[in-house]
C-alpha positions, 0 to 999 in steps of 0.5 A: 348799067353796063354798056357791054352787049349781052353775051348769049354764047357765053350765057348758053354755056354757063352750066357747061363752060369750056374747059379751063385746061383746054389751052394746056391740052392743045399744047400737049397735042401740038408738042407731038408735032413732027412736020408742017404737013402733019400740022395742016393735014392732021392736027388742025383738022383734029383740033377743029373737030374736037372744038366742034364736038364741044361747041354749042350752039355751033354757030358763032361759037369761035369766041369760046375757043379763041383764047385757048387756041391763042394760048397753044399757038404761043407755046412754041410747039409750032416749031417743028423738028428738022426745020428752021421755019415757024408757023405764025400763031395768027396763021395757026389760029386762022386755020383752026377757025376756018376748019371749024367753020367748014365743019359747021357748014357740013353739019348744017347740010346733013341734019341726020348726023350728030357731031359725035358721029362726025368726030368719030369719023375724023378719028378713024380717018387718021388711024395711020397717025394714032399708033405712034401717039401716046399721051397720059396727060391729055385725052386724045379723043376730045383734047379737053380733059385728062384721061381716066381709063386706059384701053388695051391698045395703050390709048387712054380716054376721059370719062366724058368720051366713054359716055359719048362714044361707048355703048350703054349697057342694057342692064345698068344705065351707068355702065358702058361697053367699049368694043374698040379703040375710038381711034379705029383699032380693034381691042378686047372689050372694056367695061367702064362703070361711071358714077351717076351725076346725082350720086354723092360719095357712097360709104358703107360702114359696118360695126363689128360684134363678133357673133352679132356681125351676122346681123348686118350681113343679113340686112345687106342680103335683104337690101340687095334683094329689095333693090333687085338689080343683077349686081352685088350690093357692094357695087353700090358703094365707093368705099367700105369700112368697118371694125372687127368682123364688120371689116370683112363683111363687104368683101 
């Protein structure tokens, strides 16, 4: 029988664990550090807000992120340009922990605001810092995943952030409209269609047959009418393949 106390925090995240790449993404973010002042006023606050967005339950959740923060603090990214001084890793980790605790307290005092709304406010409060920051390896909205979609403002985001901060379409439940950059800049509209979590890989395969190729075409038309949604039948498949005339039908 184990003598270790039961880990309620870790168990609560069993199906939604902290990203194993979190330390690498924090390191990427810190690598763009220009000054000690920027670290204190921007980077620490941004990292703490990202951890707060991800944390559940919010209380006592620091243990979930301490290892990744320790990893980032020892990466050498805390040596900022133009200075011989270095911020101690232990001080860096303590500053993030204190900032995260402060955000949890503010959240507890205002129960009508979600963590996503709070984080969005943090992103927009640093809008003067974002124009010069670009990174294709880390989503700058959450600092936890690789970006998957590029925005017209040249920032890029991951699918999870699109789901959290984008506006869900009224016509299609898994289509999200991005009206502006999440960092606060107005951009042309962007529509992102994501695959439902219950969906597998959807393959449409059609045989040929020359004249008989009209048969699958009629079948697809009937299927589209039976589904009754305002989008063409090919939108329901991830990839299409076929032989002879069947190769051209999906297009």
